[in-house]
Structures are given as structure tokens and as C-alpha cells.
N, C-alpha and C positions, 0 to 999 in steps of 0.2 A: 507377504501380501497382507496378512492380517494386521500388521502394524501400519501399513499405508492406507488402509480402508477408511479410518475415521477422518484423516486429513483430506483424502480424495473426496469423500462425501461432503465435508464442510466446504472445500474449494468449489465443488460443483454447485452447491446451494448458493454460495456467495456469488459466483460468476453468473448464475441464472438470475439472481436478484439484481445484479448490476445491469444485465441485459434488459430485464423486464422494466426496471426503473429508468431506462434509457441513459444511464450514467456512462455508457460506453460511447456516447455521442459527444465529441469535443465541443460542439456548438452549445450544448446544454450547459456544460461546465463553464464555458466562457461567458454565457449569458448570466450565470449565477455571479460571476466575478465582475460583471458590468453594472455596478450599483448606481452609476450615474446615468445609465441609459435604459435599455429594455431589460430590466432585471428579471430573472427567472428564479423564484424561490424554491424550486423543486429539490435542488441539492440540499438545502437546509432541512427539508422534511426527511430526506433519506438519511442524513447525518443524525437527525433527532431520533428517527426510528431505530438507528443502530445503537443509541445509548441505552435503550430498554434492555435488550438481551445482555449487553455488556455489564450493566449495573446488576442484573440478576446473577450473572456469572461471578462477579466479585463478592456478592453476598453469599452465594453457595460455596465459593472457595474458602471462606472463613469457617465454614461449618463441616467440611469434610477433610479427611487426612491426606488424600491424594486423588488425582483425577481418575476417571473411569478407565481411560485408555492409555495411561502413562504411569510411570513409577513415581513421578513427582511433578509439582508445578514448576514452570519456568518463568519466574518473575524477574525482570531486570533489577539488578542490584545497584548499578551505577545511576545515580540521580543528579550527577554533576552537569551543569551547563558549561560546556567548554566551546572553544572556537570551532573545532571540527563539526560539532553538533549544530551550532548556529549557522555556520557557512553552508552546511549540507541542507538544513531546513530552508534557508534563503534560496539556494539553487533549485531545490525541489519546487518551492512556491513559484519562482520565476518561470521555470519550465512548464509547470502545470498551467499557469496563466497564459503563457504564450501559445502552447499547442493544445491544451485542453485534455491531456492524457496524464494519468499517473499509472503506476505499474498494474494495479488490480484491474481497472477497467480496460487498459490496453491489452492485457493477456486475455481477459474475457472477450474482448472485441475481435480477437483473432478468428473466432468461429464465424464471424459475419461476412467474411469475404472481401472486405475493403483493404486497400493497400496501406492506409495510414497507420493502423495499429501494428502492422508488420514492421514498417519502417521504425516506429517508435521502439518496439521491443528489440530490434536489432541494434539500434543506437544505445538503448539502455544496457544491453548485454556488453556492447563494446566499452561503454563507460565503466561498467563493473570490472571488466578485465583490466582496463587502463588503471583504475584505482588500485586494484590488487597489485599490479606491477609497480606502480609508483610508490605505494606504501611499503611493499616488501623491499624495494631498492633503498628507500629512506632508512628502514630498520637495519638493512645490511651495512649501510654507510655509517650509521651510528655505532654499530658493533665493531666495525673494522677500522 
């Protein structure tokens, strides 16, 4: 439990921030993406506010040997732009624009009692399972 507590605490704070900023409301996200219509800049302020702690974390990371609650930092090593990354990013953006949900706000929105986040999360989990099955079948076919 001691290992899970920092992540659980960060997740609760993140989810509470999403709920308080109304980023769990798909209409707010879609209004942000509607730059030619009734544009709502709220999401830009939320993204901008997220840059401050992120920038501080990157500065601190350079000055300490290891994180407080882990044995080492987990920094992505692959910086290659490949087709799976670009296709995945495009699919994410299209889905986000169509329904106004992405994983974080959808999971945080589960506590609000609406059915839409539940539908999104179930569809997201089904997509994750299908992706895992598809990619493992592709890897098996390449080996055999």
C-alpha cells in the first residue's frame, strides 16, 4: 500500500482538478476546439497552468539523483516519430474532438453519475484489449 499511496494521491488531486476546472464536461472541450464559433479558452488556461508544475519538476529532476517515492526516474528513451505514434495521435485527436473526452477527464467524470463517461471508459478499455490482441497476433505471425 505504501508504494501505491503517492500515485493514488496524485491521481486524486489530478481528478479533483479536472472536476473543479470542468474539464470533465465534453461540451467545454468541444467549445475549446470550436475556434470558428463560440470558442471557450478555458482549456488553454488549464493547459497553461499545467506547464508550471511540469517545468518545475523537470528543473528539480536535473538536481536530484532519484525521485522521493521511486528508485529511479522513468523518462521515455524512444524519441522516434513513427507511423504508430502519428496514427495513434491522430486517432486520439479525432476521438477527443468528436466526443469531448480523453482518458483522464473520462475517468475523473465517472464519479459524477452521468452515463457518458462510463460508455467512453468501457469503449476505451475494449479498444485497449483489441489493440493488445491485434498487436500480439501480429508479433506471433512475424515470429512463426
